[in-house]
Wavefront OBJ file of the C-alpha trace (Angstrom):
o trace
v 5.535 39.492 43.709
v 8.838 38.074 42.630
v 11.459 39.965 40.634
v 10.382 38.114 37.474
v 6.795 39.267 37.906
v 5.354 35.804 38.655
v 3.526 34.450 41.662
v 5.811 33.231 44.479
v 5.968 29.454 44.893
v 4.534 28.763 41.477
v 6.579 26.855 38.919
v 6.221 27.933 35.317
v 5.048 25.033 33.196
v 5.054 24.589 29.459
v 1.775 24.749 27.544
v -0.306 21.553 27.570
v -0.079 21.092 23.783
v 3.706 20.764 24.038
v 3.317 17.718 26.269
v 0.492 16.155 24.243
v 1.913 16.735 20.758
v 4.759 14.137 20.779
v 2.536 11.147 21.722
v -0.103 12.265 19.207
v 2.466 12.483 16.425
v 3.953 9.110 17.398
v 0.493 7.524 17.316
v -0.287 9.079 13.946
v 3.047 7.893 12.526
v 2.425 4.359 13.837
v -1.036 4.257 12.242
v 0.237 5.559 8.920
v 3.055 2.998 8.927
v 0.561 0.226 9.695
v -1.670 1.332 6.835
v 1.283 1.485 4.446
v 2.568 -1.909 5.638
v -0.703 -3.826 5.337
v -2.045 -5.094 2.056
v -4.355 -2.815 0.091
v -7.921 -3.206 1.236
v -10.876 -3.266 -1.109
v -13.897 -1.198 -0.249
v -17.174 -2.899 0.561
v -20.337 -1.970 -1.323
v -21.403 0.476 1.377
v -17.972 2.116 1.578
v -17.895 2.485 -2.204
v -21.343 4.065 -2.175
v -20.354 6.498 0.577
v -17.098 7.348 -1.217
v -19.042 8.099 -4.407
v -21.519 10.147 -2.394
v -18.669 12.170 -0.889
v -17.240 12.738 -4.371
v -20.527 13.989 -5.766
v -21.099 16.041 -2.611
v -17.795 17.814 -3.226
v -19.041 18.719 -6.702
v -22.263 20.001 -5.175
v -24.492 17.516 -6.990
v -25.335 15.049 -4.195
v -28.456 15.297 -2.083
v -29.400 13.024 0.779
v -32.410 14.065 2.833
v -31.124 14.488 6.398
v -33.970 12.708 8.182
v -34.675 9.998 5.596
v -32.684 7.257 7.406
v -34.665 7.970 10.579
v -37.920 7.782 8.620
v -36.876 4.399 7.224
v -35.902 3.176 10.697
v -39.289 4.194 12.097
v -41.058 2.536 9.167
v -39.066 -0.654 9.713
v -39.852 -0.585 13.441
v -43.559 -0.351 12.653
v -43.754 -2.811 9.762
v -40.851 -5.156 10.432
v -38.484 -6.489 7.797
v -41.131 -7.332 5.217
v -41.029 -4.436 2.749
v -43.940 -5.772 0.687
v -46.326 -5.295 3.594
v -46.332 -1.517 3.246
l 1 2 3 4 5 6 7 8 9 10 11 12 13 14 15 16 17 18 19 20 21 22 23 24 25 26 27 28 29 30 31 32 33 34 35 36 37 38 39 40 41 42 43 44 45 46 47 48 49 50 51 52 53 54 55 56 57 58 59 60 61 62 63 64 65 66 67 68 69 70 71 72 73 74 75 76 77 78 79 80 81 82 83 84 85 86
């Protein structure tokens, strides 16, 4: 034991988050500046639908069955792209 109570030959190091935090903050600042600098983007139809879904979900009125997309994918794999064939 050393007088300070540590292990001999071991160098005290700062916590890992103190070495990771500055690059993370710099990256976040760069991304936010890029977003602010670029022209406003319009949402596509799918993004608009998902944004509306998130809004209604926050109000507690949205419902999307959790496995329904997988059901549709399986149905499409079996029947192909022709929806009238079902």
